[in-house]
All heavy atoms as an XYZ file, in Angstrom:
897
protein
N      72.744     43.978    -81.001
C      73.707     43.757    -82.052
C      75.062     43.440    -81.409
O      75.481     44.093    -80.474
C      73.816     45.011    -82.922
C      74.910     44.886    -83.949
S      75.316     46.390    -84.837
C      73.834     46.699    -85.699
N      75.717     42.410    -81.900
C      77.042     42.052    -81.417
C      78.105     42.601    -82.366
O      77.995     42.442    -83.570
C      77.205     40.533    -81.339
C      76.286     39.942    -80.298
O      76.049     40.556    -79.271
N      75.761     38.771    -80.565
N      79.112     43.223    -81.800
C      80.224     43.734    -82.597
C      81.509     43.230    -81.965
O      81.706     43.347    -80.757
C      80.228     45.274    -82.627
C      78.940     45.790    -83.284
C      81.449     45.801    -83.353
C      78.794     47.284    -83.251
N      82.368     42.670    -82.789
C      83.646     42.167    -82.286
C      84.703     43.251    -82.416
O      84.757     43.963    -83.410
C      84.077     40.931    -83.067
N      85.534     43.396    -81.409
C      86.633     44.353    -81.444
C      87.751     43.827    -80.567
O      87.511     43.106    -79.601
C      86.157     45.713    -80.934
N      88.993     44.165    -80.891
C      90.098     43.697    -80.047
C      90.055     44.372    -78.684
O      89.570     45.486    -78.545
C      91.348     44.106    -80.829
C      90.905     45.177    -81.762
C      89.455     44.941    -82.025
N      90.522     43.675    -77.698
C      90.567     44.210    -76.346
C      91.604     45.316    -76.251
O      92.594     45.336    -76.978
C      90.900     43.092    -75.362
N      91.364     46.246    -75.340
C      92.328     47.306    -75.095
C      93.647     46.665    -74.669
O      93.670     45.691    -73.917
C      91.803     48.252    -73.993
C      92.838     49.306    -73.649
C      90.507     48.898    -74.432
N      94.744     47.169    -75.162
C      96.106     46.677    -74.886
C      96.369     45.280    -75.465
O      97.331     44.630    -75.084
C      96.405     46.692    -73.396
C      96.428     48.076    -72.809
C      96.964     48.044    -71.380
N      96.854     49.353    -70.794
C      96.030     49.663    -69.816
N      95.261     48.754    -69.272
N      95.982     50.882    -69.356
N      95.492     44.789    -76.327
C      95.758     43.497    -76.942
C      96.757     43.679    -78.073
O      96.928     44.765    -78.611
C      94.465     42.862    -77.477
O      93.945     43.639    -78.532
N      97.441     42.614    -78.407
C      98.409     42.615    -79.494
C      97.943     41.647    -80.563
O      97.457     40.572    -80.257
C      99.787     42.185    -78.984
C     100.380     43.121    -77.964
C     101.697     42.589    -77.450
C     102.207     43.445    -76.315
N     103.413     42.881    -75.721
N      98.100     42.041    -81.811
C      97.744     41.183    -82.931
C      99.037     40.836    -83.659
O      99.820     41.715    -84.002
C      96.763     41.882    -83.890
C      96.485     41.014    -85.100
C      95.474     42.236    -83.161
N      99.258     39.555    -83.852
C     100.454     39.101    -84.554
C     100.037     38.194    -85.695
O      99.640     37.046    -85.465
C     101.381     38.350    -83.618
C     102.548     37.700    -84.375
C     103.468     36.991    -83.471
N     104.433     37.983    -83.048
C     105.460     37.717    -82.294
N     105.637     36.509    -81.846
N     106.311     38.645    -81.950
N     100.120     38.693    -86.927
C      99.838     37.811    -88.064
C     100.913     36.734    -88.173
O     102.097     37.027    -88.014
C      99.897     38.746    -89.273
C      99.916     40.129    -88.728
C     100.415     40.048    -87.334
N     100.499     35.525    -88.418
C     101.433     34.409    -88.588
C     101.178     33.826    -89.971
O     100.228     33.073    -90.168
C     101.237     33.332    -87.493
C     102.213     32.187    -87.695
C     101.388     33.944    -86.103
N     102.003     34.192    -90.960
C     101.777     33.686    -92.312
C     101.965     32.173    -92.386
O     102.949     31.643    -91.892
C     102.831     34.387    -93.163
C     103.487     35.398    -92.284
C     103.147     35.069    -90.879
N     100.994     31.515    -92.996
C     101.079     30.068    -93.165
C     100.837     29.672    -94.614
O     101.157     28.568    -95.011
C     100.057     29.370    -92.264
N     100.264     30.603    -95.372
C      99.927     30.320    -96.762
C     100.444     31.483    -97.605
O     100.135     32.640    -97.325
C      98.407     30.149    -96.935
C      97.932     28.954    -96.101
C      98.039     29.977    -98.393
C      96.441     28.771    -96.060
N     101.223     31.184    -98.634
C     101.786     32.209    -99.488
C     100.968     32.425   -100.746
O      99.900     31.842   -100.927
N     101.506     33.259   -101.649
C     100.781     33.579   -102.874
C     100.603     32.378   -103.790
O      99.736     32.364   -104.655
C     101.463     34.716   -103.618
C     102.818     34.379   -104.173
C     103.410     35.562   -104.908
C     104.739     35.173   -105.549
N     105.283     36.254   -106.339
N     101.419     31.347   -103.597
C     101.307     30.132   -104.407
C     100.487     29.059   -103.702
O     100.459     27.914   -104.126
C     102.697     29.598   -104.744
S     103.655     30.726   -105.760
N      99.836     29.423   -102.621
C      99.043     28.453   -101.876
C      99.767     27.987   -100.632
O     100.731     28.593   -100.192
N      99.292     26.933   -100.063
C      99.889     26.410    -98.849
C      99.439     24.983    -98.631
O      98.539     24.489    -99.294
N     100.069     24.372    -97.684
C      99.745     22.986    -97.351
C      99.283     22.931    -95.903
O      99.658     23.777    -95.084
C     100.970     22.099    -97.557
N      98.461     21.955    -95.584
C      97.969     21.830    -94.211
C      99.088     21.683    -93.184
O      98.960     22.215    -92.086
C      96.958     20.688    -94.116
C      95.603     21.005    -94.752
C      94.679     19.797    -94.671
C      94.945     22.207    -94.121
N     100.205     20.999    -93.499
C     101.289     20.975    -92.514
C     101.840     22.375    -92.202
O     102.233     22.649    -91.067
C     102.360     20.099    -93.167
C     101.582     19.190    -94.067
C     100.462     20.062    -94.594
N     101.832     23.270    -93.204
C     102.258     24.648    -92.953
C     101.302     25.338    -91.985
O     101.722     26.043    -91.061
C     102.323     25.447    -94.265
C     103.343     24.894    -95.237
O     104.357     24.315    -94.788
O     103.122     25.042    -96.454
N     100.005     25.138    -92.190
C      99.010     25.718    -91.293
C      99.153     25.133    -89.891
O      99.104     25.857    -88.894
C      97.593     25.461    -91.819
C      96.510     26.154    -91.010
S      94.822     25.766    -91.545
C      94.782     26.524    -93.143
N      99.374     23.836    -89.808
C      99.543     23.177    -88.506
C     100.766     23.728    -87.780
O     100.709     24.002    -86.573
C      99.656     21.668    -88.689
N     101.873     23.916    -88.495
C     103.081     24.480    -87.872
C     102.841     25.907    -87.393
O     103.322     26.304    -86.333
C     104.261     24.436    -88.840
C     104.880     23.069    -88.938
O     104.781     22.257    -88.029
N     105.517     22.801    -90.060
N     102.101     26.693    -88.158
C     101.794     28.067    -87.759
C     100.948     28.083    -86.482
O     101.173     28.909    -85.595
C     101.080     28.797    -88.891
N      99.994     27.174    -86.379
C      99.157     27.079    -85.179
C     100.014     26.694    -83.979
O      99.925     27.309    -82.910
C      98.012     26.058    -85.381
C      97.038     26.563    -86.444
C      97.287     25.765    -84.066
C      96.076     25.505    -86.949
N     100.848     25.683    -84.157
C     101.732     25.251    -83.066
C     102.640     26.393    -82.615
O     102.813     26.642    -81.424
C     102.573     24.051    -83.494
C     101.799     22.763    -83.627
C     102.717     21.616    -84.094
N     101.975     20.411    -84.346
C     101.580     19.555    -83.391
N     101.868     19.790    -82.140
N     100.898     18.474    -83.707
N     103.244     27.092    -83.581
C     104.171     28.182    -83.259
C     103.453     29.309    -82.533
O     103.932     29.822    -81.529
C     104.838     28.696    -84.537
C     105.869     29.732    -84.262
C     107.179     29.525    -83.927
C     105.680     31.147    -84.275
N     107.815     30.716    -83.738
C     106.911     31.739    -83.944
C     104.593     31.967    -84.543
C     107.096     33.114    -83.862
C     104.760     33.340    -84.457
C     106.002     33.892    -84.122
N     102.257     29.690    -83.038
C     101.504     30.776    -82.415
C     101.151     30.453    -80.964
O     101.148     31.339    -80.106
C     100.230     31.063    -83.214
N     100.892     29.192    -80.678
C     100.536     28.768    -79.321
C     101.746     28.636    -78.402
O     101.596     28.388    -77.213
C      99.784     27.442    -79.371
N     102.942     28.794    -78.965
C     104.150     28.686    -78.152
C     104.725     27.293    -78.089
O     105.646     27.024    -77.316
N     104.205     26.382    -78.910
C     104.728     25.026    -78.955
C     105.969     24.963    -79.844
O     106.173     25.813    -80.705
C     103.659     24.065    -79.497
C     102.493     23.920    -78.546
O     102.673     23.691    -77.361
N     101.289     24.069    -79.061
N     106.767     23.944    -79.654
C     107.966     23.757    -80.467
C     107.582     23.304    -81.870
O     106.729     22.448    -82.046
C     108.888     22.697    -79.819
O     109.229     23.150    -78.506
C     110.149     22.485    -80.632
N     108.238     23.907    -82.862
C     108.032     23.534    -84.258
C     109.379     23.098    -84.814
O     110.370     23.823    -84.704
C     107.479     24.713    -85.085
C     107.396     24.350    -86.552
C     106.113     25.132    -84.554
N     109.404     21.917    -85.396
C     110.627     21.389    -85.999
C     110.399     21.187    -87.488
O     109.511     20.440    -87.894
C     111.025     20.046    -85.346
O     111.140     20.245    -83.931
C     112.332     19.542    -85.899
N     111.213     21.892    -88.282
C     111.170     21.751    -89.736
C     112.595     21.432    -90.176
O     113.510     22.221    -89.921
C     110.676     23.047    -90.422
C     109.280     23.417    -89.909
C     110.684     22.874    -91.937
C     108.784     24.766    -90.390
N     112.809     20.270    -90.803
C     114.163     19.894    -91.203
C     114.830     20.981    -92.060
O     114.243     21.493    -93.008
C     113.959     18.610    -92.024
C     112.650     18.062    -91.536
C     111.819     19.263    -91.187
N     116.042     21.366    -91.655
C     116.808     22.354    -92.398
C     116.433     23.797    -92.122
O     116.979     24.708    -92.729
N     115.483     24.028    -91.212
C     115.036     25.385    -90.894
C     115.146     25.604    -89.390
O     114.727     24.758    -88.608
C     113.568     25.610    -91.337
C     113.086     26.996    -90.957
C     113.417     25.362    -92.821
N     115.689     26.748    -89.011
C     115.732     27.112    -87.598
C     114.470     27.905    -87.286
O     114.256     28.986    -87.828
C     116.970     27.967    -87.279
O     118.138     27.228    -87.622
C     117.014     28.339    -85.809
N     113.629     27.352    -86.436
C     112.368     28.001    -86.074
C     112.519     28.534    -84.653
O     112.691     27.761    -83.712
C     111.182     27.013    -86.149
C     109.884     27.718    -85.775
C     111.080     26.383    -87.531
N     112.475     29.870    -84.495
C     112.611     30.423    -83.147
C     111.432     30.039    -82.260
O     110.306     29.898    -82.750
C     112.654     31.936    -83.380
C     111.965     32.141    -84.681
C     112.229     30.906    -85.490
N     111.680     29.872    -80.989
C     110.619     29.535    -80.042
C     109.771     30.779    -79.782
O     110.301     31.871    -79.623
C     111.228     29.011    -78.746
C     110.170     28.471    -77.818
O     109.379     29.232    -77.279
N     110.152     27.171    -77.634
N     108.466     30.609    -79.731
C     107.542     31.712    -79.508
C     106.848     31.624    -78.154
O     105.862     32.312    -77.915
C     106.493     31.744    -80.638
C     105.596     32.957    -80.565
O     106.062     34.061    -80.358
N     104.301     32.745    -80.718
N     107.344     30.801    -77.245
C     106.662     30.583    -75.969
C     106.462     31.876    -75.181
O     105.444     32.045    -74.508
C     107.428     29.561    -75.133
N     107.399     32.817    -75.273
C     107.281     34.068    -74.525
C     106.147     34.946    -75.048
O     105.652     35.815    -74.331
C     108.598     34.836    -74.589
N     105.736     34.731    -76.276
C     104.670     35.535    -76.886
C     103.507     34.674    -77.365
O     102.851     35.011    -78.349
C     105.227     36.337    -78.070
C     106.276     37.315    -77.639
O     106.010     38.190    -76.822
N     107.475     37.169    -78.170
N     103.264     33.577    -76.690
C     102.210     32.647    -77.109
C     100.855     33.342    -77.176
O     100.520     34.169    -76.325
C     102.141     31.466    -76.152
N     100.102     33.009    -78.206
C      98.782     33.614    -78.415
C      97.753     33.030    -77.464
O      97.722     31.819    -77.235
C      98.342     33.382    -79.855
N      96.918     33.885    -76.933
C      95.786     33.425    -76.132
C      94.624     33.043    -77.045
O      93.834     32.176    -76.738
C      95.370     34.520    -75.151
C      96.410     34.780    -74.064
C      95.910     35.838    -73.120
C      96.796     36.149    -71.957
N      98.165     35.947    -72.014
N      94.519     33.734    -78.194
C      93.478     33.459    -79.186
C      94.147     33.287    -80.539
O      94.947     34.129    -80.949
C      92.448     34.606    -79.260
C      91.415     34.334    -80.346
C      91.769     34.821    -77.914
N      93.825     32.196    -81.223
C      94.352     31.942    -82.564
C      93.159     31.909    -83.514
O      92.270     31.069    -83.380
C      95.116     30.609    -82.629
C      96.324     30.651    -81.688
C      95.555     30.310    -84.065
C      97.026     29.316    -81.528
N      93.152     32.851    -84.467
C      92.099     32.890    -85.477
C      92.698     32.364    -86.771
O      93.678     32.908    -87.273
C      91.582     34.315    -85.672
C      90.588     34.409    -86.806
C      89.270     34.011    -86.621
C      90.978     34.852    -88.060
C      88.357     34.069    -87.662
C      90.072     34.912    -89.115
C      88.776     34.527    -88.904
O      87.875     34.571    -89.933
N      92.106     31.319    -87.305
C      92.573     30.721    -88.559
C      91.642     31.217    -89.663
O      90.489     30.825    -89.729
C      92.547     29.185    -88.491
C      93.323     28.685    -87.273
C      93.091     28.591    -89.782
C      93.087     27.228    -86.949
N      92.152     32.065    -90.531
C      91.310     32.693    -91.535
C      91.272     31.977    -92.867
O      90.897     32.561    -93.868
N      91.663     30.741    -92.921
C      91.640     29.970    -94.167
C      90.969     28.636    -93.889
O      90.952     28.160    -92.761
C      93.054     29.747    -94.677
N      90.428     28.045    -94.940
C      89.758     26.768    -94.752
C      89.829     25.900    -95.982
O      90.394     26.271    -97.002
N      89.243     24.739    -95.873
C      89.252     23.748    -96.945
C      87.895     23.731    -97.651
O      87.018     24.523    -97.355
C      89.538     22.349    -96.373
O      88.473     21.998    -95.477
C      90.869     22.298    -95.638
N      87.743     22.782    -98.529
C      86.472     22.562    -99.213
C      85.436     22.131    -98.176
O      85.731     21.344    -97.280
C      86.648     21.468   -100.296
C      85.340     21.131   -100.965
C      87.689     21.894   -101.310
N      84.186     22.641    -98.269
C      83.166     22.268    -97.291
C      82.976     20.757    -97.194
O      82.949     20.060    -98.204
C      81.890     22.929    -97.828
C      82.372     24.032    -98.686
C      83.672     23.576    -99.264
N      82.861     20.283    -95.971
C      82.612     18.879    -95.729
C      83.856     18.023    -95.633
O      83.781     16.867    -95.221
N      85.009     18.586    -95.990
C      86.253     17.820    -95.852
C      86.526     17.637    -94.368
O      86.526     18.605    -93.610
C      87.402     18.573    -96.519
C      88.698     17.793    -96.523
C      89.779     18.500    -97.330
O      89.497     18.919    -98.462
O      90.902     18.618    -96.804
N      86.753     16.416    -93.930
C      86.963     16.201    -92.497
C      88.262     16.836    -92.017
O      89.188     17.057    -92.793
C      87.014     14.677    -92.358
C      87.291     14.155    -93.715
C      86.806     15.180    -94.696
N      88.299     17.106    -90.742
C      89.509     17.653    -90.126
C      90.574     16.559    -90.128
O      90.366     15.479    -89.591
C      89.209     18.099    -88.700
S      90.632     18.811    -87.860
N      91.689     16.854    -90.730
C      92.771     15.874    -90.803
C      93.526     15.732    -89.499
O      93.494     16.604    -88.625
N      94.225     14.617    -89.374
C      94.968     14.298    -88.160
C      96.061     15.331    -87.859
O      96.268     15.700    -86.707
C      95.572     12.903    -88.319
C      96.144     12.333    -87.053
C      96.583     10.888    -87.270
O      96.967     10.477    -88.364
N      96.534     10.109    -86.211
N      96.750     15.825    -88.897
C      97.819     16.805    -88.694
C      97.260     18.099    -88.131
O      97.796     18.654    -87.159
C      98.555     17.082    -90.025
O      99.120     15.859    -90.491
C      99.626     18.127    -89.873
N      96.179     18.579    -88.731
C      95.563     19.819    -88.270
C      94.949     19.651    -86.887
O      95.122     20.504    -86.013
C      94.501     20.263    -89.280
C      93.997     21.686    -89.179
C      95.133     22.700    -89.174
C      93.044     21.974    -90.323
N      94.266     18.532    -86.648
C      93.665     18.293    -85.334
C      94.739     18.202    -84.259
O      94.571     18.724    -83.157
C      92.816     17.021    -85.345
C      92.053     16.794    -84.044
C      90.995     17.851    -83.786
O      90.058     18.014    -84.557
N      91.130     18.580    -82.688
N      95.867     17.579    -84.581
C      96.961     17.491    -83.616
C      97.492     18.853    -83.227
O      97.791     19.118    -82.050
N      97.622     19.752    -84.207
C      98.103     21.104    -83.923
C      97.091     21.881    -83.084
O      97.465     22.604    -82.150
C      98.384     21.835    -85.226
N      95.812     21.712    -83.400
C      94.758     22.389    -82.634
C      94.724     21.856    -81.209
O      94.636     22.625    -80.246
C      93.402     22.240    -83.347
C      93.410     23.085    -84.625
C      92.243     22.616    -82.431
C      92.282     22.791    -85.577
N      94.817     20.553    -81.050
C      94.854     19.958    -79.707
C      96.037     20.492    -78.905
O      95.906     20.818    -77.720
C      94.930     18.434    -79.795
C      93.658     17.794    -80.323
O      92.602     18.466    -80.353
O      93.726     16.611    -80.728
N      97.200     20.597    -79.549
C      98.399     21.105    -78.869
C      98.213     22.567    -78.471
O      98.629     22.979    -77.378
C      99.623     20.937    -79.769
N      97.593     23.353    -79.335
C      97.355     24.768    -79.034
C      96.396     24.908    -77.850
O      96.634     25.716    -76.945
C      96.801     25.485    -80.262
N      95.331     24.119    -77.860
C      94.368     24.167    -76.760
C      95.027     23.715    -75.461
O      94.836     24.329    -74.410
C      93.116     23.336    -77.099
C      92.351     24.005    -78.257
C      92.211     23.159    -75.873
C      91.247     23.151    -78.859
N      95.848     22.669    -75.526
C      96.562     22.191    -74.332
C      97.522     23.245    -73.790
O      97.776     23.302    -72.589
C      97.332     20.914    -74.647
O      96.446     19.858    -74.893
N      98.048     24.089    -74.694
C      98.969     25.148    -74.284
C      98.221     26.364    -73.733
O      98.842     27.326    -73.289
C      99.847     25.560    -75.470
N      96.882     26.340    -73.797
C      96.089     27.421    -73.226
C      95.498     28.393    -74.237
O      94.910     29.400    -73.849
N      95.634     28.109    -75.521
C      95.073     28.986    -76.548
C      93.636     28.592    -76.876
O      93.253     27.440    -76.742
C      95.899     28.903    -77.839
O      97.213     29.356    -77.635
N      92.868     29.567    -77.328
C      91.534     29.346    -77.866
C      91.676     29.430    -79.382
O      92.345     30.327    -79.892
C      90.549     30.427    -77.365
C      89.209     30.318    -78.056
C      90.393     30.332    -75.858
N      91.065     28.502    -80.111
C      91.190     28.463    -81.564
C      89.830     28.763    -82.189
O      88.822     28.142    -81.840
C      91.717     27.100    -82.051
C      91.875     27.075    -83.560
C      93.061     26.770    -81.369
N      89.823     29.728    -83.135
C      88.601     30.173    -83.800
C      88.804     30.067    -85.309
O      89.886     30.361    -85.806
C      88.279     31.630    -83.427
C      88.144     31.770    -81.909
C      87.029     32.126    -84.138
C      88.076     33.192    -81.420
N      87.765     29.644    -86.041
C      87.862     29.544    -87.498
C      86.496     29.778    -88.134
O      85.464     29.410    -87.565
C      88.392     28.169    -87.910
N      86.472     30.380    -89.332
C      85.213     30.585    -90.041
C      84.697     29.283    -90.645
O      85.473     28.412    -91.022
C      85.574     31.593    -91.137
C      87.028     31.356    -91.382
C      87.613     30.938    -90.057
N      83.377     29.183    -90.762
C      82.759     27.971    -91.300
C      82.892     27.858    -92.809
O      82.750     26.785    -93.357
C      81.264     27.917    -90.947
O      80.610     29.055    -91.521
C      81.058     27.877    -89.450
N      83.144     28.961    -93.495
C      83.305     28.973    -94.946
C      82.228     29.789    -95.631
O      81.204     30.128    -95.030
N      82.482     30.129    -96.878
C      81.577     30.996    -97.641
C      81.156     30.357    -98.956
O      81.259     30.960   -100.015
C      82.255     32.348    -97.919
C      82.480     33.144    -96.665
O      81.666     33.125    -95.760
N      83.583     33.850    -96.606
N      80.654     29.131    -98.879
C      80.218     28.420   -100.076
C      78.706     28.254   -100.127
O      78.179     27.647   -101.052
C      80.887     27.037   -100.140
C      82.371     27.096   -100.176
N      83.135     27.099    -99.025
C      83.240     27.183   -101.202
C      84.410     27.169    -99.349
N      84.501     27.230   -100.658
N      77.993     28.735    -99.106
C      76.541     28.607    -99.068
C      76.076     27.173    -98.916
O      75.028     26.806    -99.442
N      76.819     26.363    -98.199
C      76.489     24.945    -98.048
C      76.173     24.598    -96.598
O      76.461     25.354    -95.678
C      77.666     24.097    -98.531
C      77.938     24.266   -100.014
C      78.908     23.229   -100.531
O      79.132     22.213    -99.850
O      79.428     23.448   -101.627
N      75.598     23.428    -96.405
C      75.325     22.950    -95.064
C      76.546     22.309    -94.420
O      76.561     22.082    -93.220
C      74.159     21.952    -95.074
C      72.792     22.540    -95.421
C      71.741     21.444    -95.421
C      72.418     23.647    -94.459
N      77.552     21.984    -95.208
C      78.774     21.400    -94.660
C      79.737     22.503    -94.260
O      79.899     23.488    -94.977
C      79.448     20.492    -95.701
C      78.634     19.253    -95.969
O      78.174     18.598    -95.048
N      78.444     18.942    -97.238
N      80.376     22.323    -93.129
C      81.324     23.309    -92.610
C      82.734     22.933    -93.048
O      83.102     21.767    -93.069
C      81.220     23.380    -91.073
C      79.839     23.911    -90.694
C      82.315     24.244    -90.491
C      79.574     23.939    -89.214
N      83.517     23.946    -93.395
C      84.892     23.739    -93.829
C      85.800     23.435    -92.642
O      85.554     23.873    -91.528
C      85.415     24.990    -94.543
O      84.633     25.291    -95.667
N      86.875     22.713    -92.910
C      87.927     22.500    -91.929
C      88.828     23.734    -91.987
O      89.015     24.294    -93.060
C      88.707     21.243    -92.337
O      89.813     21.038    -91.514
N      89.329     24.251    -90.934
C      89.443     23.741    -89.574
C      88.258     24.049    -88.658
O      88.282     23.675    -87.495
C      90.710     24.410    -89.058
C      90.757     25.711    -89.752
C      90.183     25.449    -91.122
N      87.223     24.729    -89.166
C      86.077     25.042    -88.311
C      85.376     23.788    -87.812
O      84.737     23.811    -86.766
C      85.089     25.940    -89.050
N      85.502     22.680    -88.538
C      84.848     21.439    -88.114
C      85.763     20.556    -87.261
O      85.400     19.437    -86.926
C      84.302     20.672    -89.314
C      85.375     20.193    -90.276
O      86.566     20.345    -90.040
N      84.954     19.600    -91.380
N      86.945     21.049    -86.903
C      87.842     20.278    -86.032
C      87.352     20.350    -84.589
O      86.720     21.328    -84.177
C      89.265     20.838    -86.109
S      90.042     20.664    -87.729
N      87.645     19.328    -83.809
C      87.254     19.293    -82.400
C      87.937     20.423    -81.637
O      89.124     20.668    -81.805
C      87.637     17.960    -81.762
C      86.841     16.814    -82.319
O      85.678     16.962    -82.663
N      87.468     15.656    -82.418
N      87.162     21.094    -80.793
C      87.708     22.130    -79.930
C      87.748     23.517    -80.538
O      88.036     24.485    -79.845
N      87.463     23.639    -81.831
C      87.505     24.933    -82.504
C      86.167     25.656    -82.316
O      85.106     25.049    -82.436
C      87.798     24.767    -84.012
C      87.679     26.083    -84.759
C      89.177     24.171    -84.218
N      86.221     26.954    -82.043
C      85.021     27.776    -82.008
C      84.762     28.222    -83.436
O      85.578     28.925    -84.030
C      85.196     28.989    -81.073
C      85.431     28.518    -79.640
C      83.987     29.912    -81.161
C      85.811     29.619    -78.672
N      83.644     27.780    -84.010
C      83.301     28.097    -85.397
C      82.476     29.364    -85.452
O      81.554     29.537    -84.656
C      82.498     26.953    -86.012
O      83.221     25.751    -85.942
N      82.802     30.236    -86.403
C      82.055     31.479    -86.584
C      81.545     31.553    -88.016
O      82.146     30.995    -88.925
C      82.910     32.719    -86.242
C      83.288     32.729    -84.769
C      84.166     32.780    -87.098
N      80.426     32.227    -88.201
C      79.834     32.338    -89.533
C      79.248     33.732    -89.721
O      79.182     34.521    -88.786
C      78.764     31.246    -89.752
O      78.437     31.186    -91.138
C      77.527     31.488    -88.934
N      78.814     34.027    -90.932
C      78.273     35.341    -91.264
C      76.758     35.382    -91.084
O      76.073     34.391    -91.337
C      78.627     35.686    -92.711
N      76.287     36.526    -90.650
C      74.857     36.769    -90.518
C      74.522     38.127    -91.118
O      75.375     39.003    -91.185
C      74.425     36.742    -89.044
C      74.486     35.387    -88.455
N      75.629     34.878    -87.889
C      73.563     34.407    -88.365
C      75.397     33.646    -87.468
N      74.156     33.339    -87.749
N      73.286     38.297    -91.512
C      72.839     39.579    -92.056
C      72.654     40.575    -90.914
O      72.719     40.217    -89.738
C      71.517     39.398    -92.808
O      70.477     39.183    -91.880
N      72.363     41.801    -91.282
C      72.131     42.846    -90.281
C      70.953     42.514    -89.373
O      70.874     42.962    -88.240
C      71.964     44.218    -90.969
C      72.099     45.336    -89.957
C      70.638     44.286    -91.727
C      72.236     46.709    -90.561
N      70.023     41.670    -89.868
C      68.859     41.271    -89.075
C      69.080     39.985    -88.291
O      68.185     39.509    -87.610
C      67.639     41.108    -89.985
C      67.241     42.411    -90.641
O      67.293     43.467    -90.005
N      66.873     42.362    -91.903
N      70.262     39.385    -88.421
C      70.591     38.196    -87.653
C      70.379     36.878    -88.363
O      70.690     35.829    -87.814
N      69.827     36.911    -89.584
C      69.635     35.659    -90.316
C      70.969     35.205    -90.914
O      71.865     36.004    -91.139
C      68.631     35.825    -91.471
C      67.241     36.204    -91.055
C      66.964     37.680    -91.322
O      67.797     38.349    -91.962
O      65.936     38.168    -90.865
N      71.057     33.916    -91.197
C      72.238     33.401    -91.883
C      72.292     33.995    -93.287
O      71.264     34.131    -93.947
C      72.188     31.875    -91.976
O      72.220     31.308    -90.692
N      73.474     34.340    -93.739
C      73.624     34.866    -95.090
C      73.552     33.722    -96.089
O      73.773     32.557    -95.740
C      74.961     35.597    -95.256
O      76.021     34.685    -94.974
C      75.049     36.790    -94.319
N      73.261     34.041    -97.343
C      73.148     33.012    -98.382
C      74.481     32.340    -98.656
O      74.528     31.188    -99.046
C      72.599     33.607    -99.670
C      71.159     34.034    -99.563
C      70.656     34.619   -100.863
O      71.434     35.023   -101.716
N      69.356     34.653   -101.025
N      75.571     33.042    -98.479
C      76.883     32.506    -98.821
C      77.551     31.748    -97.669
O      78.541     31.060    -97.861
C      77.817     33.615    -99.311
C      78.029     34.733    -98.315
C      78.981     34.633    -97.310
C      77.260     35.891    -98.377
C      79.170     35.646    -96.401
C      77.456     36.916    -97.485
C      78.417     36.793    -96.486
O      78.599     37.802    -95.586
N      77.034     31.868    -96.459
C      77.682     31.257    -95.308
C      77.424     29.754    -95.222
O      76.309     29.296    -95.437
C      77.214     31.928    -94.018
N      78.454     29.000    -94.891
C      78.283     27.590    -94.556
C      77.759     27.579    -93.119
O      78.411     28.113    -92.217
C      79.612     26.839    -94.620
C      80.210     26.819    -96.010
O      79.652     27.347    -96.942
N      81.362     26.219    -96.127
N      76.593     26.989    -92.922
C      75.955     27.108    -91.615
C      75.840     25.796    -90.852
O      75.412     25.783    -89.717
C      74.559     27.749    -91.735
C      73.674     26.962    -92.692
C      74.680     29.197    -92.160
C      72.242     27.417    -92.750
N      76.221     24.714    -91.451
C      76.120     23.429    -90.767
C      74.722     22.850    -90.835
O      73.763     23.555    -91.158
N      74.590     21.579    -90.536
C      73.298     20.894    -90.698
C      72.215     21.405    -89.758
O      71.032     21.230    -90.009
C      73.629     19.429    -90.428
C      74.892     19.456    -89.639
C      75.638     20.692    -90.075
N      72.591     22.055    -88.655
C      71.597     22.543    -87.703
C      71.206     23.995    -87.944
O      70.443     24.561    -87.178
C      72.106     22.378    -86.262
C      72.326     20.930    -85.939
O      71.579     20.064    -86.372
N      73.384     20.643    -85.197
N      71.784     24.609    -89.001
C      71.445     25.983    -89.351
C      71.897     26.932    -88.321
O      71.598     28.005    -88.107
């Protein structure tokens, strides 16, 4: 049985990208860039540099409709994060479909999905065409 747990002495820093009224993919892309320590420029907003606390692992806990392709803005942010040395992880989605949600379907992202206690894919998990 595999169990995930944070490493000893690891730090977890939530980076809000989506509010109670929803969010936009550029907001998610900026959050990814900032977490990785890259420069983020938003007109009229002073965004502090996070390079001193750049994330080694970025988990993106939100996604799009299954099968929606990874957009250029999101892929650019993921590419920048990977180039900065971060690992990017995202869930495949919980719609019970064969199509995987973005950002899990973006290049370079480690996609994770749900399994039952016996290791089978759950009914609600998006598992991709290869199961």
